[in-house]
Structures are given as structure tokens and as C-alpha cells.
Backbone as CSV, one residue per row, in Angstrom:
resi,resn,N_x,N_y,N_z,CA_x,CA_y,CA_z,C_x,C_y,C_z
1,UNK,138.530,93.580,20.859,137.204,94.365,20.946,136.252,93.408,21.070
2,UNK,135.408,94.002,21.996,134.173,93.174,22.541,133.184,92.813,21.287
3,UNK,132.298,91.920,21.610,131.215,91.718,20.422,130.663,92.836,20.097
4,UNK,130.403,93.501,18.849,129.399,94.625,18.691,128.001,94.224,18.874
5,UNK,127.374,95.180,19.069,125.927,95.313,19.159,125.230,95.962,18.075
6,UNK,124.395,95.173,17.134,123.550,95.770,16.147,122.252,95.765,16.406
7,UNK,121.787,96.914,16.607,120.196,97.050,16.520,119.680,97.354,15.093
8,UNK,118.634,96.534,14.681,117.919,96.581,13.597,116.551,97.159,13.562
9,UNK,116.277,98.159,12.714,115.109,98.775,12.892,114.162,98.610,11.384
10,UNK,113.152,97.693,11.405,112.607,97.505,10.137,111.339,98.378,9.876
11,UNK,111.144,99.203,8.876,110.147,100.070,8.695,108.731,99.330,8.375
12,UNK,108.671,97.972,8.409,107.537,97.226,8.191,107.323,96.331,9.578
13,UNK,105.848,96.619,9.776,105.739,95.614,10.979,105.402,94.206,10.662
14,UNK,105.188,93.836,9.412,104.754,92.736,9.136,105.945,91.579,9.466
15,UNK,105.328,90.406,10.034,106.246,89.373,10.645,107.311,88.891,9.283
16,UNK,106.827,88.705,8.117,107.313,88.026,7.144,107.804,89.109,6.178
17,UNK,108.144,90.337,6.556,108.304,91.686,5.579,109.606,91.442,5.006
18,UNK,109.842,91.622,3.666,111.085,91.516,3.309,112.163,92.518,3.756
19,UNK,111.637,93.570,4.298,112.921,94.400,5.121,113.447,93.742,6.338
20,UNK,112.479,92.952,6.968,113.105,92.087,7.996,113.794,91.107,7.472
21,UNK,113.663,90.419,6.455,114.578,89.331,5.819,115.802,89.989,5.496
22,UNK,115.776,91.198,4.727,117.007,92.094,4.547,117.651,92.180,5.530
23,UNK,117.181,92.501,6.689,118.055,92.895,7.960,118.710,91.755,8.551
24,UNK,117.996,90.866,8.468,118.564,89.442,8.907,119.644,88.984,8.152
25,UNK,119.627,89.067,6.730,120.872,88.716,5.774,121.893,89.730,6.154
26,UNK,121.618,91.167,6.484,122.720,91.923,6.762,123.397,91.559,8.157
27,UNK,122.738,91.293,9.048,123.420,90.840,10.373,124.268,89.530,10.008
28,UNK,123.534,88.746,9.249,124.418,87.381,8.993,125.858,87.678,8.177
29,UNK,125.762,88.701,7.490,126.801,88.905,6.579,127.784,89.889,7.303
30,UNK,127.166,90.674,8.309,128.146,91.361,9.187,128.805,90.496,9.892
31,UNK,128.731,89.463,10.335,129.528,88.534,11.072,129.154,88.677,12.491
32,UNK,130.195,88.095,13.383,130.192,88.062,15.024,129.741,89.567,15.299
33,UNK,128.236,89.336,16.028,127.623,90.413,16.647,126.609,89.900,17.618
34,UNK,126.189,90.834,18.581,124.988,90.600,19.209,123.755,91.454,18.409
35,UNK,122.628,90.767,18.081,121.714,91.288,17.315,120.450,91.679,18.227
36,UNK,120.027,92.802,18.245,119.045,93.439,18.964,117.864,93.965,17.837
37,UNK,116.731,93.376,17.965,115.448,93.764,16.986,114.910,95.034,17.857
38,UNK,114.439,96.016,17.194,113.923,97.147,17.659,112.278,96.766,17.610
39,UNK,111.527,97.097,18.627,110.194,97.019,18.227,109.526,98.506,17.737
40,UNK,108.993,98.702,16.660,108.631,99.765,16.229,107.000,99.923,16.317
41,UNK,106.441,99.006,16.944,104.811,99.254,17.129,104.658,99.980,18.201
42,UNK,104.740,101.223,17.996,104.554,102.195,18.886,103.213,103.090,18.748
43,UNK,102.783,103.780,19.929,101.623,104.550,19.457,102.029,105.876,18.505
44,UNK,100.909,106.236,17.984,101.226,107.288,16.931,101.630,108.632,18.077
45,UNK,102.594,109.320,17.273,103.172,110.522,18.202,101.804,111.375,18.299
46,UNK,101.718,111.895,19.597,100.709,112.940,19.934,101.157,113.700,20.924
47,UNK,101.342,115.123,20.657,102.071,116.270,21.519,101.258,116.079,22.957
48,UNK,99.888,115.997,22.761,99.101,116.185,23.885,99.351,114.892,24.789
49,UNK,99.470,113.699,24.255,99.824,112.532,25.103,101.232,112.613,25.680
50,UNK,102.166,113.375,25.001,103.419,113.433,25.770,103.369,114.332,26.761
51,UNK,102.695,115.528,26.626,102.591,116.557,27.525,101.787,115.902,28.947
52,UNK,100.812,114.988,28.841,100.082,114.521,29.640,100.777,113.352,30.230
53,UNK,101.502,112.355,29.651,101.802,111.063,30.113,103.314,111.042,30.023
54,UNK,104.156,111.735,29.182,105.480,111.825,28.994,105.696,110.841,27.738
55,UNK,107.004,110.591,27.702,107.396,109.587,26.607,106.929,107.992,26.979
56,UNK,106.290,107.321,26.163,105.949,106.068,26.495,107.089,105.217,26.960
57,UNK,106.865,104.157,27.541,108.063,103.330,28.122,108.574,102.634,26.819
58,UNK,107.782,102.202,25.793,108.298,101.654,24.768,109.240,102.389,23.730
59,UNK,108.856,103.799,23.682,109.819,104.715,22.996,111.146,104.757,23.747
60,UNK,111.087,104.759,25.113,112.203,105.094,25.664,113.226,103.682,25.622
61,UNK,112.559,102.604,25.723,113.351,101.546,25.378,114.103,101.457,24.041
62,UNK,113.293,102.004,22.998,113.873,102.012,21.733,115.055,103.018,21.904
63,UNK,115.015,104.234,22.428,115.967,105.189,22.582,117.057,104.742,23.381
64,UNK,116.919,103.898,24.223,118.029,103.308,25.054,118.812,102.002,24.196
65,UNK,118.129,101.315,23.425,118.729,100.438,22.596,119.441,101.104,21.523
66,UNK,118.847,102.261,20.751,119.755,102.904,20.198,121.117,103.331,20.829
67,UNK,121.036,104.090,21.965,122.197,104.445,22.575,123.325,103.383,22.958
68,UNK,122.400,102.266,23.378,123.545,101.382,23.650,124.055,100.313,22.502
69,UNK,123.494,100.428,21.295,124.145,100.025,20.023,125.388,100.622,19.504
70,UNK,126.118,99.672,19.043,127.413,100.101,18.438,127.281,100.481,16.952
71,UNK,126.062,99.981,16.380,125.717,100.380,15.160,124.181,100.080,14.613
72,UNK,123.625,100.750,13.854,122.128,100.607,13.680,122.066,100.369,12.201
73,UNK,121.179,99.429,11.961,120.686,98.915,10.613,119.292,99.504,10.259
74,UNK,118.990,99.943,9.330,117.491,100.476,9.090,117.231,100.173,7.735
75,UNK,116.112,99.501,7.766,115.622,99.068,6.323,114.126,99.673,6.169
76,UNK,113.894,100.243,4.974,112.493,100.834,4.760,111.872,100.188,3.677
77,UNK,110.662,100.213,3.778,109.736,99.779,2.557,109.639,101.216,1.885
78,UNK,108.926,101.229,0.649,108.515,102.495,0.138,107.154,102.573,-0.129
79,UNK,106.380,103.494,0.572,104.990,103.428,0.629,104.574,104.880,-0.155
80,UNK,103.979,104.840,-1.377,103.853,105.989,-1.986,104.895,106.858,-2.111
81,UNK,106.093,106.433,-2.428,107.137,107.323,-2.664,107.797,107.689,-1.260
82,UNK,107.577,107.257,-0.258,108.210,107.561,0.991,108.522,106.332,1.870
83,UNK,109.346,106.699,2.764,109.374,105.831,3.950,108.039,105.331,4.667
84,UNK,108.165,104.415,5.372,106.802,104.034,5.934,106.473,104.944,7.141
85,UNK,105.257,105.033,7.312,104.722,106.181,8.635,105.302,105.402,9.877
86,UNK,105.346,104.047,9.965,105.849,103.340,11.354,107.353,103.915,11.431
87,UNK,108.001,103.805,10.473,109.592,104.170,10.758,109.556,105.996,10.999
88,UNK,108.743,106.581,10.337,108.796,108.324,10.562,108.276,108.274,11.953
89,UNK,107.241,107.486,12.389,106.615,107.681,13.836,107.833,107.430,14.894
90,UNK,108.511,106.344,14.675,109.429,105.858,15.443,110.525,107.037,15.521
91,UNK,110.831,107.604,14.680,111.887,108.786,14.643,111.275,109.865,15.306
92,UNK,110.065,110.421,15.203,109.608,111.401,15.810,109.523,111.153,17.324
93,UNK,109.149,109.991,17.699,109.070,109.917,19.193,110.562,109.817,19.670
94,UNK,111.399,109.214,19.077,112.782,109.142,19.574,113.350,110.555,19.615
95,UNK,112.863,111.510,18.938,113.510,112.769,19.027,112.951,113.707,20.162
96,UNK,112.135,112.764,20.718,111.308,113.738,21.991,112.261,113.059,23.351
97,UNK,112.915,111.982,23.328,113.694,111.485,24.388,114.877,112.526,24.811
98,UNK,115.293,112.290,25.979,116.576,112.921,26.516,117.511,112.492,25.726
99,UNK,118.694,113.510,25.608,119.896,113.048,24.868,119.868,112.906,23.463
100,UNK,120.705,112.343,22.701,120.706,112.405,21.340,121.310,110.825,20.919
101,UNK,120.216,109.831,21.035,120.797,108.430,20.857,121.397,107.973,19.690
102,UNK,121.212,108.805,18.628,121.705,108.654,17.292,123.152,109.387,17.043
103,UNK,123.396,110.161,17.790,124.525,111.104,17.632,125.731,110.416,17.409
104,UNK,126.402,110.688,16.238,127.662,110.070,16.076,127.704,108.452,15.948
105,UNK,126.395,107.930,16.000,126.342,106.396,15.775,126.282,105.997,14.278
106,UNK,127.194,105.195,13.796,127.106,104.534,12.597,125.790,103.892,12.375
107,UNK,125.226,104.160,11.210,124.020,103.862,10.679,124.218,103.522,9.192
108,UNK,123.604,101.979,8.746,123.355,101.618,7.477,121.951,101.837,7.333
109,UNK,121.692,102.151,5.916,120.286,102.323,5.483,120.342,101.501,4.387
110,UNK,119.098,101.042,4.247,118.837,100.030,3.023,117.059,100.142,2.684
111,UNK,116.822,99.478,1.661,115.671,99.348,1.577,115.017,98.211,0.603
112,UNK,113.864,97.722,1.107,113.331,96.555,0.235,111.937,97.021,-0.280
113,UNK,111.498,96.702,-1.336,110.260,97.366,-2.037,109.834,96.248,-3.204
114,UNK,108.651,96.370,-3.271,107.959,95.654,-4.608,108.348,96.410,-5.759
115,UNK,108.376,97.365,-6.002,108.696,98.102,-6.922,110.197,97.903,-7.694
116,UNK,110.381,97.825,-8.848,111.525,97.792,-9.524,112.574,98.608,-8.946
117,UNK,112.427,99.898,-8.468,113.276,100.760,-7.899,113.928,100.341,-6.481
118,UNK,112.979,99.548,-6.009,113.587,99.212,-4.737,113.487,99.853,-3.552
119,UNK,112.772,100.878,-3.504,112.575,101.825,-2.419,113.671,103.092,-2.495
120,UNK,114.214,103.333,-3.627,115.237,104.211,-3.704,114.863,105.591,-3.221
121,UNK,113.543,106.020,-3.631,112.818,107.381,-3.110,112.970,107.227,-1.466
122,UNK,112.214,106.253,-1.098,111.909,106.056,0.494,113.426,106.150,1.091
123,UNK,114.457,105.655,0.615,115.885,105.547,1.261,116.472,106.901,1.228
124,UNK,116.279,107.648,0.195,116.873,109.240,0.018,116.137,109.924,1.340
125,UNK,114.764,109.915,1.124,113.936,110.733,2.198,114.515,110.161,3.489
126,UNK,114.474,108.902,3.598,114.988,108.373,5.318,116.199,108.993,5.555
127,UNK,117.133,109.008,4.728,118.639,109.718,5.011,118.204,111.241,5.328
128,UNK,117.327,111.897,4.609,117.104,113.312,5.069,116.466,113.475,6.349
129,UNK,115.672,112.438,6.704,114.795,112.321,8.198,116.099,112.206,9.217
130,UNK,117.118,111.504,8.897,118.391,111.281,9.951,119.112,112.281,10.204
131,UNK,119.426,113.604,9.215,120.339,114.446,9.283,120.299,115.024,10.826
132,UNK,118.774,115.460,11.265,118.757,116.315,12.240,119.432,115.462,13.681
133,UNK,119.290,114.061,13.494,119.938,113.031,14.492,121.159,113.054,14.653
134,UNK,121.894,113.566,13.606,123.547,113.568,13.533,124.148,112.261,13.858
135,UNK,123.642,111.297,13.005,124.431,109.896,12.886,125.494,109.991,11.902
136,UNK,126.321,108.945,11.868,127.132,108.963,10.741,126.529,107.937,9.690
137,UNK,125.561,108.280,8.793,125.171,107.432,7.720,126.057,107.112,6.921
138,UNK,126.214,105.763,6.391,127.032,105.403,5.498,126.532,105.830,4.221
139,UNK,127.320,106.389,3.242,126.780,106.834,1.822,126.784,105.778,0.902
140,UNK,127.733,104.833,0.917,127.852,103.848,0.055,128.313,102.427,0.573
141,UNK,128.118,101.267,0.004,127.173,101.203,-1.067,125.897,101.156,-0.618
142,UNK,125.039,101.607,-1.778,123.496,101.479,-1.284,122.722,100.345,-2.085
143,UNK,121.975,99.687,-1.110,120.940,98.726,-1.572,119.759,99.007,-1.575
144,UNK,119.107,98.893,-2.931,117.761,99.074,-3.082,117.348,97.872,-3.567
145,UNK,116.648,97.154,-2.913,116.118,95.609,-3.268,114.872,95.767,-3.830
146,UNK,114.689,95.686,-5.092,113.502,95.740,-6.178,112.886,94.534,-6.260
147,UNK,111.471,94.538,-6.408,110.828,93.067,-6.491,111.102,92.271,-5.400
148,UNK,111.117,92.844,-4.079,111.586,92.117,-2.890,111.056,90.736,-2.609
149,UNK,109.771,90.701,-3.102,108.977,89.488,-2.714,109.653,88.117,-3.341
150,UNK,110.278,88.427,-4.325,111.028,87.241,-4.990,112.681,87.136,-5.015
151,UNK,113.234,87.825,-3.929,114.493,88.120,-3.950,115.206,87.043,-2.863
152,UNK,114.284,86.324,-2.084,114.673,85.572,-0.972,114.419,83.930,-0.961
153,UNK,115.158,82.972,-0.857,114.974,81.763,-0.788,114.291,81.362,0.214
154,UNK,113.823,79.829,0.394,113.032,79.602,1.651,113.967,79.537,2.946
155,UNK,115.022,79.784,2.762,115.659,80.026,4.137,115.991,81.504,4.423
156,UNK,115.357,82.309,3.757,115.532,83.719,3.935,117.000,84.437,3.420
157,UNK,117.546,83.588,2.610,118.771,84.300,2.108,118.557,84.738,0.818
158,UNK,119.173,86.014,0.406,119.277,86.494,-1.036,119.580,85.676,-1.978
159,UNK,118.996,85.531,-3.142,119.443,84.885,-4.040,120.173,85.372,-5.049
160,UNK,120.334,86.547,-5.173,121.009,87.416,-6.199,122.452,87.472,-5.593
161,UNK,123.548,87.194,-6.226,124.957,87.284,-5.985,125.286,88.677,-5.880
162,UNK,124.713,89.575,-6.897,125.284,90.882,-6.946,124.567,91.668,-5.644
163,UNK,123.302,91.268,-5.195,122.948,91.772,-3.980,123.583,91.361,-2.678
164,UNK,124.133,90.036,-2.671,124.688,89.757,-1.514,126.166,90.462,-1.410
165,UNK,126.896,90.730,-2.774,127.893,91.297,-2.790,127.826,92.693,-2.221
166,UNK,126.748,93.388,-2.616,126.700,94.688,-2.273,126.451,94.700,-0.707
167,UNK,125.516,93.846,-0.225,125.291,93.705,1.228,126.445,93.588,2.006
168,UNK,127.283,92.527,1.797,128.356,92.312,2.317,129.373,93.305,2.385
169,UNK,129.662,94.228,1.297,130.324,95.336,1.256,129.867,96.337,2.370
170,UNK,128.469,96.582,2.268,128.030,97.701,3.164,128.170,97.130,4.562
171,UNK,128.120,95.984,5.165,128.246,95.538,6.344,129.760,95.531,6.740
172,UNK,130.644,95.168,5.636,132.162,95.209,6.106,132.464,96.930,6.339
173,UNK,132.030,97.935,5.476,131.998,99.335,5.757,131.576,99.656,7.272
174,UNK,130.297,98.966,7.662,129.860,99.382,8.733,130.669,98.836,9.909
175,UNK,131.146,97.768,9.777,131.960,97.123,10.851,133.119,97.920,11.164
176,UNK,133.621,98.478,9.907,135.019,99.342,9.981,134.638,100.811,10.862
177,UNK,133.536,101.194,10.805,132.876,102.290,11.358,132.537,102.375,12.790
178,UNK,132.746,101.065,13.235,132.490,100.966,14.949,133.690,101.090,15.524
């Protein structure tokens, strides 16, 4: 089997976001793969802009990356009990592209948040958002990384053996879905 392509989508645009760190840990634990990082710094969805100018080039790049990936990893923060607007906006734009980039694509969803629940609400809502895209979203194991700001060492690795075990199991399951 050729080296799988993993596309990661972080619901946070911050350079040092814990969701980005969590995705890097997931890729590391997945093992041999080509890692592609999606850029979700997109214009806000506006139907008038779409009618006037069409789908922005950056959105088409994202849709093409999803199509080309063997699997997609998504990590979302929890803002006011929901996934980030950045992530929702990206999904709204992708829904406007030709074809169905996520159709039957294996997708692993995780969350990292400052609160103790680790983004559990945001993750459940994100899973609902994904239904219409028809991916194969892995149900288990779920990783909700609470208190995410203190969950990584200086090298960006998770410090909790329990979280590493859960994330490794999720990545093993994702690899099996490819």
C-alpha cells in the first residue's frame, strides 16, 4: 500500500493552538504518512460573493485536499459550547464546491479546549455538521482533551499516558479504515 495522505484541519487559527498540537500528536501516532495541513483562514461565506466571484481559490484548494486525502483528522476547540466559527465557515464553503469531497472519506474527530470537558459539546455538534457530507466518521474512541493548555510538554507531546493511549487507538482505527 502506498504511503497514506492525512489531511489535518484545526478549528483554531492560532499558531500555537492546542488543537494544532493535538493534530501533530495524532499524525505522529498514526505512523508513516504524508501529512498535509489545511489552511482554514478563509473569507467568511457570503452567497453574494459566491454568485459574483465563484468559490474562492483557497476554498477550492481545501476541497481538492480533502478529495486527495486518504483520511482527514479534525480537531476543534469549544467556543461558547460549539465548534469554532473558523471550522464551520470552512465546512460551509466546502459544501459549495463541485463533487462531494468528504463522501465516504474516513474522518477522525477530536477536540482540545481549556474547560474540563475538553470540547465534548463542540465535538458532538461537529459530528452533526459532518452528517450531510457523508464521511465515515469514526465513533470511538473519543478524545476530549480538557485543560488543553497544560496537556503538552515542551516538545509538543501529550503528557498523559491515558490520552496517548486513546489517541493511538483512534489512529490505529483510522489507519484500518483507509
